[in-house]
C-alpha positions in Angstrom: -39.6 109.3 -25.1 -41.3 106.2 -26.4 -41.2 107.6 -30.0 -37.5 108.3 -29.5 -36.9 104.7 -28.4 -38.9 103.4 -31.4 -36.9 105.7 -33.7 -33.7 104.2 -32.4 -35.1 100.7 -33.1 -35.9 101.7 -36.7 -32.5 103.4 -37.2 -30.4 100.5 -35.8 -32.4 97.5 -36.8 -29.7 94.9 -37.1 -27.9 95.6 -33.7 -31.3 95.6 -31.9 -32.3 92.4 -33.7 -29.1 90.7 -32.7 -29.5 92.0 -29.1 -33.1 90.6 -28.9 -31.9 87.3 -30.4 -29.1 87.0 -27.9 -31.3 87.8 -24.9 -34.0 85.4 -26.2 -31.4 82.6 -26.4 -30.3 83.2 -22.8 -34.0 83.3 -21.7 -34.6 79.9 -23.3 -31.3 78.0 -22.8 -30.6 79.0 -19.1 -34.0 77.8 -17.8 -33.7 74.6 -19.8 -30.1 74.1 -18.5 -31.2 74.6 -14.8 -34.3 72.4 -15.2 -32.4 69.6 -17.0 -29.5 69.6 -14.6 -32.0 69.3 -11.7 -33.9 66.5 -13.5 -30.7 64.7 -14.5 -29.5 64.8 -10.9 -32.9 63.6 -9.7 -33.1 60.8 -12.3 -29.6 59.6 -11.6 -30.2 59.7 -7.8 -33.6 57.9 -8.2 -32.3 55.2 -10.6 -29.3 54.6 -8.3 -31.6 54.3 -5.3 -34.0 52.0 -7.0 -31.8 49.8 -9.2 -28.3 49.6 -7.6 -29.2 47.4 -4.6 -29.2 43.8 -5.7 -30.2 40.7 -3.8 -27.4 41.2 -1.3 -25.1 44.0 -0.1 -21.9 42.4 1.0 -19.6 39.6 -0.1 -17.6 38.1 2.7 -14.5 36.0 1.8 -11.4 34.7 3.4 -8.6 37.3 3.3 -6.2 37.1 0.4 -8.8 35.6 -2.0 -9.2 38.6 -4.3 -8.4 38.3 -8.0 -5.7 40.5 -9.5 -8.2 42.3 -11.8 -10.3 43.1 -8.7 -7.4 44.7 -6.9 -6.2 46.6 -10.0 -9.5 47.7 -11.7 -12.3 47.1 -9.2 -14.0 44.7 -11.5 -14.6 40.9 -11.3 -15.8 38.2 -13.6 -19.6 37.7 -13.2 -19.3 34.2 -11.7 -15.9 34.0 -10.1 -17.6 32.4 -7.1 -17.5 29.3 -9.3 -14.0 28.6 -8.1 -12.3 28.5 -4.8 -10.5 26.4 -2.2 -12.6 27.4 0.8 -11.4 29.1 3.9 -14.6 29.8 6.0 -16.0 27.2 8.4 -19.7 26.5 9.0 -19.2 27.8 12.6 -17.9 31.2 11.3 -20.8 31.4 8.8 -23.3 30.9 11.6 -21.6 33.6 13.7 -22.2 36.1 10.9 -25.8 34.8 10.2 -26.8 35.3 13.8 -25.9 39.0 13.9 -29.1 41.1 14.5 -28.2 43.5 11.7 -28.0 40.7 9.1 -31.1 39.7 7.3 -29.6 37.0 5.0 -26.2 35.3 5.1 -26.1 32.8 2.2 -22.9 30.7 2.0 -21.4 29.4 -1.2 -18.9 26.5 -1.4 -17.5 25.8 -4.9 -17.0 22.0 -4.9 -15.7 21.5 -8.4 -16.9 19.8 -11.6 -18.8 16.5 -11.3 -20.5 14.1 -13.6 -23.7 12.4 -12.6 -25.5 9.4 -13.9 -24.3 8.4 -17.3 -27.0 6.9 -19.6 -26.9 5.6 -23.2 -28.0 6.4 -26.7 -29.8 4.3 -29.2 -30.3 4.6 -32.9 -33.6 3.8 -34.7 -34.9 2.0 -36.6 -33.5 -1.4 -36.2 -31.5 -2.6 -39.1 -32.8 -5.0 -41.8 -29.4 -5.8 -43.3 -25.8 -5.7 -42.2 -25.2 -2.2 -41.0 -22.2 -0.2 -39.6 -22.9 2.5 -37.0 -20.4 5.1 -36.0 -20.9 7.8 -33.4 -18.6 10.7 -32.6 -19.5 13.0 -29.8 -18.6 16.7 -29.8 -18.8 19.6 -27.4 -18.7 23.2 -28.5 -18.0 26.6 -27.1 -20.3 28.1 -29.6 -17.5 29.1 -32.0 -15.7 25.8 -32.6 -16.5 22.1 -32.1 -14.2 19.7 -30.2 -14.4 16.0 -30.4 -14.9 14.1 -27.1 -12.9 10.9 -27.0 -12.6 8.4 -29.8 -15.2 7.4 -32.3 -17.6 4.6 -31.2 -18.2 1.8 -33.8 -20.7 -1.0 -33.7 -21.4 -3.4 -36.6 -24.4 -5.7 -36.9 -23.8 -8.4 -39.5 -26.4 -10.8 -40.8 -25.9 -14.0 -38.9 -25.6 -17.4 -40.5 -26.9 -19.0 -37.3 -30.5 -20.0 -37.1 -31.0 -18.6 -33.5 -29.5 -15.2 -34.3 -30.6 -12.4 -36.7 -27.3 -10.4 -36.3 -23.8 -10.9 -35.1 -22.7 -7.9 -33.0 -19.2 -6.4 -33.2 -18.0 -3.7 -30.9 -15.2 -1.2 -31.5 -13.9 -1.4 -28.0 -14.5 -3.0 -24.6 -16.2 0.2 -23.2 -19.1 -0.6 -25.4 -19.8 -4.0 -23.8 -21.9 -2.3 -21.2 -24.3 -1.4 -24.0 -24.5 -5.1 -25.1 -27.4 -5.8 -27.4 -27.3 -8.3 -30.3 -29.9 -6.5 -32.3 -30.0 -2.8 -31.3 -27.4 -0.1 -32.0 -26.7 1.2 -28.5 -23.8 3.5 -27.5 -22.6 5.0 -24.1 -22.9 8.7 -23.6 -19.6 10.4 -22.6 -19.2 11.7 -19.1 -19.9 15.5 -18.9 -18.7 17.6 -16.1 -20.7 20.4 -14.4 -20.2 22.9 -11.5 -21.5 21.7 -8.2 -21.8 24.2 -5.3 -22.8 23.9 -1.7 -25.4 26.2 -0.2 -27.7 26.6 2.7 -31.2 25.8 1.4 -33.0 28.2 3.8 -30.7 31.2 3.3 -30.6 30.6 -0.5 -34.4 30.6 -0.7 -34.5 33.8 1.2 -32.0 35.3 -1.2 -33.4 34.0 -4.5 -36.9 32.9 -3.8 -36.1 29.4 -5.2 -37.0 26.3 -3.2 -34.1 23.9 -2.4 -36.2 21.7 -0.1 -34.9 18.4 -1.6 -31.3 18.9 -0.3 -32.1 20.2 3.1 -29.8 18.6 5.7 -31.4 15.6 7.2 -33.9 15.2 4.3 -35.0 11.6 3.6 -35.2 12.1 -0.1 -32.9 9.7 -2.0 -32.2 8.8 -5.6 -30.1 6.5 -7.8 -27.0 7.2 -5.7 -28.6 5.5 -2.7 -29.6 2.5 -4.8 -26.0 2.2 -6.1 -24.6 2.5 -2.6 -27.0 -0.2 -1.3 -26.1 -2.5 -4.2 -22.4 -1.9 -3.9 -19.9 -4.1 -2.0 -17.5 -1.2 -1.6 -18.0 1.0 1.4 -21.7 1.0 1.8 -21.2 3.4 4.7 -19.9 6.2 2.4 -22.0 9.4 2.7 -24.6 10.3 0.2 -24.3 13.8 -1.4 -27.8 14.9 -2.3 -27.9 17.0 -5.5 -30.5 19.2 -7.1 -29.7 19.7 -10.7 -30.5 22.8 -12.8 -33.5 21.7 -14.7 -32.9 24.1 -17.6 -29.1 23.8 -17.5 -27.7 23.2 -21.0 -25.3 20.3 -21.7 -23.2 21.1 -24.7 -23.2 17.8 -26.5 -23.7 16.8 -30.2 -23.6 13.4 -31.8 -22.3 13.0 -35.3 -23.8 9.7 -36.5 -23.0 7.6 -39.6 -25.3 4.7 -40.6 -23.9 2.6 -43.5 -25.5 -0.4 -45.0 -22.9 -3.0 -45.9 -22.9 -5.6 -48.7 -22.3 -8.5 -46.3 -24.8 -11.3 -46.2 -24.9 -14.3 -43.9 -22.5 -16.3 -46.1 -19.8 -13.6 -45.9 -20.4 -13.4 -42.2 -19.7 -17.1 -42.0 -16.5 -16.6 -43.9 -15.4 -14.0 -41.3 -16.3 -16.4 -38.5 -14.3 -19.2 -40.1 -11.3 -16.9 -40.7 -11.3 -16.0 -37.0 -11.8 -19.6 -35.9 -15.2 -19.2 -34.3 -17.2 -22.4 -33.7 -20.8 -22.6 -34.9 -21.9 -24.2 -31.6 -20.7 -24.8 -28.1 -19.5 -28.3 -27.4 -20.1 -29.4 -23.8 -16.9 -29.7 -21.8 -14.8 -27.7 -24.2 -13.8 -24.1 -24.1 -14.6 -22.7 -27.6 -15.0 -19.2 -29.0 -18.5 -19.0 -30.6 -18.9 -15.2 -30.5 -16.9 -12.4 -32.0 -16.9 -10.9 -28.5 -14.8 -13.8 -27.2 -11.9 -12.4 -29.3 -12.3 -8.8 -27.9 -8.9 -7.0 -27.7 -7.0 -9.7 -29.6 -5.0 -8.7 -32.6 -7.1 -10.6 -35.1 -10.3 -9.0 -33.7 -8.8 -5.5 -33.9 -7.8 -6.1 -37.5 -11.3 -7.4 -38.3 -12.9 -4.3 -36.7 -10.5 -2.1 -38.7 -11.5 -3.9 -41.9 -15.2 -3.4 -41.2 -14.6 0.3 -40.4 -13.2 0.8 -43.9 -15.7 -1.5 -45.7 -17.4 0.4 -48.5 -21.1 1.3 -47.9 -23.9 0.4 -50.3 -26.0 3.2 -48.8 -24.9 5.7 -46.2 -26.7 8.3 -44.2 -24.9 10.9 -42.0 -26.6 13.3 -39.6 -25.8 15.5 -36.7 -28.0 15.4 -33.6 -27.9 18.1 -30.9 -28.5 16.4 -27.6 -28.7 19.6 -25.5 -32.4 19.7 -25.3 -32.8 16.2 -23.7 -29.7 15.9 -21.5 -29.5 17.1 -17.9 -26.3 17.7 -15.9 -26.6 15.0 -13.3 -29.4 12.7 -14.3 -30.6 12.3 -17.8 -33.1 10.1 -19.6 -32.1 7.4 -22.1 -31.7 9.0 -25.5 -33.1 7.7 -28.9 -32.1 9.2 -32.2 -34.0 8.4 -35.4 -32.7 8.3 -39.0 -33.5 12.0 -39.5 -31.4 13.0 -36.4 -34.5 13.8 -34.3 -33.9 13.2 -30.6 -36.4 11.7 -28.2 -36.5 9.8 -24.9 -35.8 6.1 -25.3 -38.4 3.7 -23.8 -36.6 0.4 -23.0 -38.5 -2.5 -24.6 -36.2 -5.5 -24.2 -34.4 -4.8 -27.5 -33.5 -1.2 -26.8 -32.2 -1.2 -23.2 -31.3 1.7 -21.0 -28.2 1.7 -18.8 -27.2 3.9 -15.9 -23.7 4.4 -14.7 -22.5 6.2 -11.6 -19.0 4.9 -11.6 -17.5 8.3 -12.3 -19.7 10.4 -10.0 -17.1 10.2 -7.2 -14.5 11.7 -9.4 -14.4 15.5 -9.7 -12.1 18.3 -11.0 -11.2 21.5 -9.3 -10.6 24.4 -11.7 -8.8 27.6 -11.0 -10.0 31.0 -12.1 -9.0 32.2 -15.6 -5.7 34.2 -15.6 -6.5 37.6 -17.1 -3.8 39.9 -18.4 -4.1 43.6 -19.3 -3.5 44.2 -23.0 -4.1 47.7 -24.2 -7.8 48.7 -23.8 -8.9 45.1 -23.2 -7.9 41.9 -21.4 -6.1 38.9 -22.7 -6.4 35.2 -21.8 -3.8 32.6 -22.8 -4.6 28.9 -23.3 -3.0 26.6 -20.8 -3.2 23.4 -22.9 -5.6 20.8 -24.4 -7.5 18.0 -22.7 -8.5 15.3 -25.1 -8.5 17.9 -27.9 -10.5 20.5 -26.0 -8.7 23.7 -25.1 -8.5 24.5 -21.4 -7.9 28.0 -19.9 -7.8 27.0 -16.2 -5.6 24.9 -14.0 -7.4 21.7 -13.5 -6.8 19.2 -10.7 -8.4 15.7 -10.5 -9.8 14.7 -7.1 -11.6 11.5 -5.9 -11.6 8.0 -7.4 -13.9 6.1 -9.7 -15.8 3.0 -8.6 -13.7 0.7 -10.8 -10.3 2.2 -9.7 -11.5 1.9 -6.0 -12.3 -1.8 -6.6 -9.0 -2.5 -8.4 -6.9 -0.6 -5.8 -8.9 -2.0 -2.9 -9.8 1.6 -1.8 -13.0 2.9 -0.3 -15.4 5.1 -2.3 -15.3 8.5 -0.5 -19.0 9.4 -1.3 -21.9 8.7 -3.6 -23.4 11.6 -5.6 -27.2 11.2 -5.2 -29.4 13.3 -7.6 -32.7 13.8 -5.9 -34.5 16.4 -7.9 -34.1 19.7 -9.8 -34.6 23.4 -9.6 -35.4 26.1 -12.1 -34.2 29.7 -12.5 -35.4 30.6 -16.0 -38.6 32.3 -14.8 -36.5 34.1 -12.1 -33.9 35.3 -14.5 -34.8 39.0 -14.2 -34.7 39.0 -10.4 -31.3 37.2 -10.3 -29.9 39.6 -12.8 -29.9 42.2 -10.1 -27.5 40.1 -8.1 -24.0 40.7 -9.4 -21.7 37.8 -8.9 -24.6 35.4 -9.2 -24.0 31.6 -9.5 -27.1 30.5 -11.4 -27.9 32.2 -14.6 -25.1 34.1 -16.3 -25.2 36.8 -19.0 -24.0 35.2 -22.3 -20.4 35.5 -23.5 -20.5 36.8 -27.0 -17.9 36.1 -29.7 -17.4 39.3 -31.7 -14.2 38.4 -33.6 -12.9 41.2 -35.8 -16.3 43.0 -35.7 -17.1 42.0 -39.3 -18.3 38.6 -38.3 -21.8 37.7 -37.0 -21.9 37.7 -33.2 -22.1 34.3 -31.7 -23.4 33.3 -28.2 -20.7 31.2 -26.5 -21.2 28.4 -24.0 -19.2 26.3 -21.6 -17.8 23.0 -23.0 -18.6 19.8 -21.0 -15.0 19.5 -19.9 -13.5 21.3 -16.9 -11.2 24.2 -17.8 -13.5 25.9 -20.3 -12.9 29.7 -20.8 -16.6 30.4 -20.5 -17.6 30.4 -16.8 -20.3 27.9 -16.2 -23.2 28.6 -13.8 -23.9 26.1 -11.0 -25.6 23.1 -12.7 -26.1 21.4 -9.3 -26.4 22.3 -5.7 -26.0 20.4 -2.4 -26.2 21.5 1.2 -23.4 23.2 3.0 -23.0 20.3 5.5 -22.4 17.8 2.6 -19.8 20.2 1.3 -17.6 19.3 4.3 -17.6 15.7 3.1 -16.0 16.7 -0.2 -14.0 19.8 0.7 -13.0 19.5 4.4 -13.8 21.5 7.5 -13.6 24.9 5.9 -15.5 24.5 2.7 -17.1 28.0 2.3 -15.6 30.3 -0.3 -17.9 33.3 0.2 -21.0 34.5 2.1 -23.5 36.8 0.4 -24.8 39.1 3.1 -28.0 41.2 3.0 -28.1 43.9 5.7 -31.3 44.1 7.7 -33.6 47.2 7.8 -32.8 48.5 4.3 -35.2 48.8 1.4 -33.3 51.1 -1.1 -29.7 52.2 -1.7 -29.9 55.6 -0.2 -27.0 57.5 1.4 -28.2 56.5 4.8 -28.4 52.8 3.7 -24.9 53.1 2.2 -23.5 54.3 5.6 -25.2 51.4 7.4 -23.8 48.9 4.9 -20.3 50.3 5.3 -20.6 50.1 9.1 -21.7 46.4 9.0 -18.9 45.7 6.4 -16.3 47.2 8.7 -17.5 45.2 11.7 -17.4 41.9 9.8 -14.0 42.7 8.4 -12.8 43.1 12.0 -13.8 39.4 12.5 -10.9 38.5 10.1 -12.6 38.4 6.7 -12.3 40.3 3.4 -15.6 42.2 2.8 -16.5 43.7 -0.5 -19.5 46.1 -0.8 -21.7 44.8 -3.6 -24.6 47.2 -3.2 -24.1 49.8 -5.9 -22.3 47.3 -8.2 -23.4 46.8 -11.7 -22.6 44.5 -14.6 -20.4 45.8 -17.4 -19.2 44.5 -20.7 -15.5 43.7 -21.2 -13.7 42.7 -24.3 -11.4 39.7 -23.9 -8.8 38.5 -26.4 -8.9 34.7 -25.9 -6.1 32.6 -27.4 -7.5 30.1 -29.9 -10.9 31.7 -30.1 -10.5 35.5 -30.8 -12.1 38.6 -29.4 -15.1 38.0 -27.1 -17.4 40.2 -25.0 -18.0 39.0 -21.4 -20.2 40.4 -18.7 -18.2 41.5 -15.6 -19.2 43.2 -12.4 -18.0 46.7 -11.6 -17.8 47.3 -7.9 -18.9 50.7 -6.7 -20.5 51.6 -10.0 -23.3 53.6 -8.5 -20.9 56.0 -6.7 -18.8 56.6 -9.8 -21.9 57.3 -11.9 -23.1 59.9 -9.4 -19.6 61.5 -9.3 -19.3 61.6 -13.1 -22.7 63.2 -13.7 -22.3 65.7 -10.8 -19.0 66.8 -12.2 -20.4 67.1 -15.7 -23.5 69.0 -14.5 -21.4 71.5 -12.6 -19.1 72.1 -15.6 -22.1 72.6 -17.9 -23.8 75.2 -15.8 -20.5 77.1 -15.2 -19.8 77.1 -18.9 -23.0 78.6 -20.0 -23.0 81.2 -17.1 -19.5 82.2 -18.2 -20.6 82.6 -21.8 -23.8 84.5 -20.8 -21.9 86.9 -18.4 -19.2 87.5 -21.0 -21.9 88.3 -23.5 -23.5 90.9 -21.2 -20.1 92.5 -20.6 -19.3 92.6 -24.3 -22.8 93.9 -25.1 -22.4 96.8 -22.6 -19.2 97.8 -24.3 -20.8 97.5 -27.7 -23.7 99.6 -26.4 -21.2 102.3 -25.1 -19.6 102.5 -28.5 -23.0 102.4 -30.4 -24.5 105.1 -28.2 -21.5 107.4 -28.0 -22.6 109.8 -30.8 -26.2 109.8 -29.6 -25.2 110.4 -26.0 -22.9 113.3 -27.1 -25.8 114.9 -29.0 -28.2 114.5 -26.1 -25.6 116.2 -23.8 -25.2 119.0 -26.3 -29.0 119.5 -26.4 -29.0 119.9 -22.6 -30.5 116.6 -21.5 -30.1 115.8 -17.8 -28.4 112.6 -16.9 -31.5 111.1 -15.2 -33.5 111.6 -18.5 -30.8 110.0 -20.5 -30.6 107.0 -18.1 -34.4 106.7 -18.2 -34.3 106.7 -22.0 -31.6 104.0 -22.3 -33.2 101.9 -19.5 -36.5 102.1 -21.4 -34.8 100.8 -24.4 -33.3 97.9 -22.5 -36.7 97.1 -20.9 -38.4 97.0 -24.2 -35.7 94.7 -25.6 -36.1 92.4 -22.5 -39.9 92.4 -22.8 -39.8 91.5 -26.5 -37.2 88.8 -25.8 -39.3 87.4 -23.0 -42.5 87.3 -25.2 -40.6 85.4 -28.0 -38.8 83.1 -25.5 -42.0 82.2 -23.6 -43.6 81.1 -26.9 -40.6 79.1 -28.0 -40.3 77.6 -24.6 -43.9 76.4 -24.7 -43.1 74.5 -27.9 -39.9 73.1 -26.5 -41.7 72.0 -23.3 -44.3 70.0 -25.4 -41.5 68.3 -27.4 -39.2 67.5 -24.5 -41.9 66.9 -21.9 -40.3 69.3 -19.5 -41.8 70.1 -16.1 -43.7 73.4 -15.4 -40.8 74.4 -13.1 -39.1 75.7 -16.3 -41.3 78.8 -16.2 -40.2 79.6 -12.7 -36.6 79.3 -13.8 -37.3 81.5 -16.8 -38.9 84.3 -14.7 -35.9 84.2 -12.4 -33.5 84.4 -15.4 -35.4 87.3 -16.9 -35.3 89.3 -13.6 -31.6 88.7 -13.0 -30.7 89.5 -16.7 -32.8 92.7 -16.6 -31.0 93.8 -13.4 -27.6 93.0 -14.9 -28.4 95.1 -17.9 -30.1 98.0 -16.1 -27.7 98.5 -13.1 -24.6 99.4 -15.2 -26.6 101.9 -17.4 -25.9 104.9 -15.1 -22.2 104.1 -15.1 -22.2 103.7 -18.8 -23.9 107.1 -19.2 -21.3 108.8 -16.9 -18.5 107.3 -18.9 -20.1 108.4 -22.2 -20.6 111.9 -20.9 -17.0 112.1 -19.9 -15.8 110.7 -23.3 -18.0 113.2 -25.2 -16.0 116.1 -23.7 -12.7 114.7 -24.9 -11.2 115.3 -28.3 -11.9 112.2 -30.4 -9.6 113.3 -33.2 -6.5 112.3 -31.2 -5.1 109.0 -32.5 -2.1 107.5 -30.7 -0.9 104.3 -32.2 2.0 102.2 -31.2 4.9 102.2 -33.7 4.3 98.7 -34.9 5.9 97.8 -38.3 2.7 96.0 -39.4 -0.4 98.1 -40.1 -2.5 95.1 -39.0 -0.8 94.9 -35.6 -1.1 98.7 -35.2 -4.8 98.5 -35.8 -5.4 95.6 -33.5 -3.5 97.4 -30.7 -5.4 100.6 -31.3 -8.8 98.9 -31.1 -7.8 96.5 -28.4 -10.5 97.7 -26.0 -13.2 97.0 -28.5 -11.6 93.6 -29.5 -10.9 92.5 -25.9 -14.5 91.4 -25.1 -15.1 89.3 -28.2 -11.6 88.0 -27.9 -12.3 86.7 -24.4 -15.7 85.4 -25.3 -14.4 83.5 -28.3 -11.6 82.1 -26.2 -14.1 80.9 -23.6 -16.6 79.5 -26.1 -14.1 77.8 -28.3 -12.3 76.2 -25.4 -15.3 75.3 -23.3 -17.5 74.1 -26.2 -15.0 71.4 -27.2 -14.4 70.7 -23.5 -18.1 70.3 -22.8 -18.5 68.0 -25.8 -15.5 65.9 -24.7 -16.5 65.8 -21.1 -20.1 64.7 -22.0 -18.8 62.1 -24.3 -16.3 60.8 -21.7 -19.0 60.8 -19.0 -21.4 58.8 -21.1 -18.6 56.5 -22.2 -17.4 55.9 -18.7 -20.8 55.5 -17.1 -22.1 53.3 -20.1 -19.5 50.7 -19.2 -21.9 49.3 -16.7 -25.5 48.2 -17.4 -26.8 50.6 -14.7 -24.9 53.5 -16.2 -26.1 52.6 -19.7 -29.7 52.6 -18.5 -29.4 55.9 -16.8 -27.7 57.5 -19.8 -30.6 56.4 -22.1 -33.1 58.1 -19.7 -31.1 61.4 -19.8 -32.2 63.6 -22.7 -30.0 65.6 -25.0 -30.5 68.9 -23.3 -26.7 69.5 -23.2 -26.8 70.0 -27.0 -29.0 73.1 -26.4 -26.4 74.4 -24.1 -23.6 74.0 -26.7 -25.7 75.4 -29.6 -26.7 78.4 -27.4 -23.1 79.1 -26.4 -22.0 79.1 -30.0 -24.9 81.4 -31.1 -24.1 83.9 -28.3 -20.4 83.9 -29.4 -21.4 84.4 -33.0 -23.8 87.2 -32.1 -21.0 88.8 -30.0 -18.7 88.5 -33.0 -21.2 90.2 -35.3 -21.8 93.0 -32.9 -18.1 93.5 -32.3 -17.2 93.6 -35.9 -20.1 96.0 -36.6 -18.9 98.2 -33.7 -15.4 98.3 -35.0 -16.4 99.0 -38.6 -18.9 101.8 -37.5 -16.2 103.4 -35.4 -13.8 103.3 -38.4 -16.1 105.0 -40.9 -13.9 108.1 -41.0 -10.9 105.8 -41.5 -12.6 104.1 -44.4 -13.2 107.5 -46.0 -9.6 108.5 -45.6 -8.3 105.2 -47.1 -10.7 105.6 -50.0 -9.6 109.2 -50.5 -5.9 108.2 -50.7 -6.6 105.6 -53.4 -7.3 102.4 -51.5 -9.6 100.1 -53.4 -12.6 98.4 -51.7 -10.8 95.0 -52.0 -7.7 96.4 -50.2 -9.8 97.7 -47.3 -11.7 94.4 -47.1 -8.4 92.4 -47.0 -7.0 94.6 -44.3 -10.0 94.3 -42.0 -10.4 90.6 -42.6 -6.7 89.9 -41.9 -7.1 91.8 -38.6 -10.1 89.7 -37.6 -8.4 86.5 -38.8 -5.3 87.3 -36.7 -7.0 88.2 -33.4 -9.8 85.6 -33.7 -7.2 82.9 -34.6 -5.1 83.7 -31.5 -8.4 83.6 -29.5 -9.3 80.2 -30.9 -5.8 78.8 -30.3 -5.9 80.1 -26.7 -9.3 78.5 -26.2 -8.1 75.2 -27.6 -5.2 75.1 -25.2 -7.5 76.0 -22.4 -9.8 73.1 -23.4 -6.9 70.7 -23.5 -5.5 71.7 -20.1 -9.0 71.4 -18.4 -9.6 68.1 -20.1 -6.3 66.6 -19.0 -7.0 67.7 -15.4 -10.4 65.9 -15.2 -10.3 63.0 -17.7 -7.8 60.6 -19.4 -6.3 61.9 -22.6 -6.8 60.1 -26.0 -5.6 60.8 -29.5 -9.3 61.5 -30.5 -9.3 64.3 -27.9 -6.8 66.3 -29.9 -8.7 65.7 -33.1 -12.0 67.0 -31.6 -10.3 70.1 -30.2 -8.6 70.9 -33.5 -11.7 70.2 -35.6 -13.9 72.3 -33.3 -11.5 75.3 -33.5 -11.1 75.0 -37.3 -14.8 74.8 -37.9 -15.5 77.8 -35.7 -12.7 79.7 -37.3 -14.2 79.2 -40.8 -17.6 80.3 -39.6 -16.1 83.4 -38.0 -14.3 84.4 -41.2 -17.4 83.9 -43.3 -19.5 86.1 -40.9 -16.8 88.7 -40.7 -16.6 88.8 -44.5 -20.3 89.3 -44.9 -20.4 92.1 -42.3 -17.3 93.9 -43.7 -18.7 93.8 -47.3 -22.1 95.1 -46.1 -20.6 98.1 -44.3 -18.1 98.9 -47.0 -20.9 99.1 -49.6 -22.9 101.2 -47.2 -20.0 103.5 -46.2 -18.2 104.0 -49.5 -21.1 105.8 -51.2 -19.7 108.9 -49.5 -16.0 108.8 -48.8 -16.3 110.9 -45.7 -19.9 110.1 -44.8 -20.6 113.7 -43.9 -23.9 114.1 -45.5 -25.4 111.0 -43.9 -24.1 112.1 -40.5 -25.7 115.5 -40.9 -29.0 114.0 -42.0 -29.0 111.6 -39.1 -28.3 114.3 -36.6 -31.1 116.5 -38.0 -33.5 113.5 -37.7 -32.5 112.9 -34.1 -32.9 116.6 -33.2 -36.3 116.7 -34.9 -37.5 113.7 -32.9 -36.1 115.2 -29.6 -37.8 118.6 -30.3 -41.1 116.8 -31.0 -40.7 115.0 -27.7 -40.0 118.3 -25.8 
């Protein structure tokens, strides 16, 4: 029997090679698929458990405070806690904090944009001759520069008076606070920064950062206390202790022009005479001896304008970036040298430092940015301009300056008192796990039209900037009441007690606590499982930018997406594999029909025939297993797959062997029945087209490859599209992007394996049909048909039914995709391209097979001699076995 099986292998090499190849593919791909799906699920679950719980779990807010984008899309800007008009009292916060199931309850009160202690800027070295100094300050969003206020001008002219080296002329009265007859000194502009109220203890528990300096009741004081004690206006006003962000950037540049003028002491005297200045003061008389005495008069303004236009003998322009030396609420005095280098100024009597808190009691409340949906991205319109700087938020001025309070006889409401600083730079990584953080934000990137270089954007120093600013200063929540009223808290960040990871049990506990707090009258959002995501925003006046947002419930959607995709993938390959087995059994039945008929005629019993064919299947499976185990070892080394894959392979081999062995008896019964029927009866439908007649006649042999091609063509494009969409949807968030990177490309093996099985099925089916039509080929040849005519007929038949199969598969793919995923124009292109490519491959393979068999069959038009020789050879082998 073994020799008979081996003879069958020699006689039908190509069909057996294809069979072994197909079974080998199944033995390799199916274990990889099962193992990879299991590992993918495990990786997703592990990563979600480990990474998706940030520093807190719940965000508690007053009802009705959600943004429109949050309601519509489930996403929020990264730092939308930077705005708000309150709504939660300290008493209500304490009620939540004291719950036994709450570990941390950290309140946030957005107080607005404040300026701190203004200082000044000096330019070195001191002049030797008459020199004009101009300073223009700029702020930037990273893409464009915007001027802040008017240009400052100071001119030092050589003095004709013996007791003076220079006469000092100032461009406006604001510069008088920087009075110095010898040094070029200029005021720094006020810059505004976000101040928030927190509870130092809860915030430390949440972030690990110490906020000891602003703890309620602390005795620490700063310049604000000194100002209040020296002030004659409301010395009982409360002090607001502030810790400033030590590494907080202040977006400020100074464009400086130093021009040496051809004006000596004699020319200066002429200017003095022209303006009517006296050389010396006469006792008992009111006389103007200084240029400053004429400040704001028309002659003085004309004189300053003349000096501003006076041609320079030598001129030096430079730009100095002041960001590195400035701080949000209390900065050092600044000194800029002739090369634009910035350093700290040390007052020495000539260079003098000034401090100014007069604007610290003025602040601005800014609304959130109004986002609008525009196609596949969001859009933001500009509201207006403030001193030349574009604003994108509604801005409202609050408080009163020291000078206005004095002039209007009003009391100063509070004194801002910078008492220290805090750092977050070395804690950036930890805070990054807290979506909706208020300290360190992911950068906003200007991307323009995609052809330009990406630029990191920054918040301007004026309220209303598009770029959300992190909190540059913090105070305690009790002081927040002095600024914002009795309900200052905008949100409470809650960490649920007794949870270490984001497991399903933890998620249920978080949901339970959220529900109970919501019943207290608050809006509660579950932040655990949220993740940052990148959003494209079209900003008016700037262009297209990429901003980091937070996607609420990202963890759950990632799990759902990958679970759905994994189920689809395994079903697809199982369908392809089962369809192949069914088709292979039909092909086997056709291939073995002559041999079975001969064995029956020779008197073989059914059990021996079944044993013979089962032996053939077992040998094929053993050979396939040996080849697949060797290949699987190589794949395992390359992909670093676990040893479990061998267990899955053994299971696959056993199941496949049973699926192939069990139907053998039934196939033999059918073959024995067919062998008794007259095979010379041909009944064909009366179709007008010969191609249609042939397709209908051979419909049973065509049906299996037709179904398999439909499934493979449809599901292969569907698998590709579903995988692409899953990766695309989950990659929107940082967590999903990280998980996708960790998932290998095992799904490609599935797609390739499915295509190979389909092509093998096609080859076997075409061979089966051609073999069964040998007599037909002989008849066609005998009546004068050329080889080309026969080739064209058979190829057209295959082209027609395979084309219908691929169109059906494409429609199937489209329907399934629309059910599970959003449709795009690219979807139709992928489906059409997949079907067309597969169609071309099918026709090429079919052409090769038809040509091969035509050459083989047309040597003898009726193939009688070959058939007789083959029968004799089989009988000889059987007799030898007996």
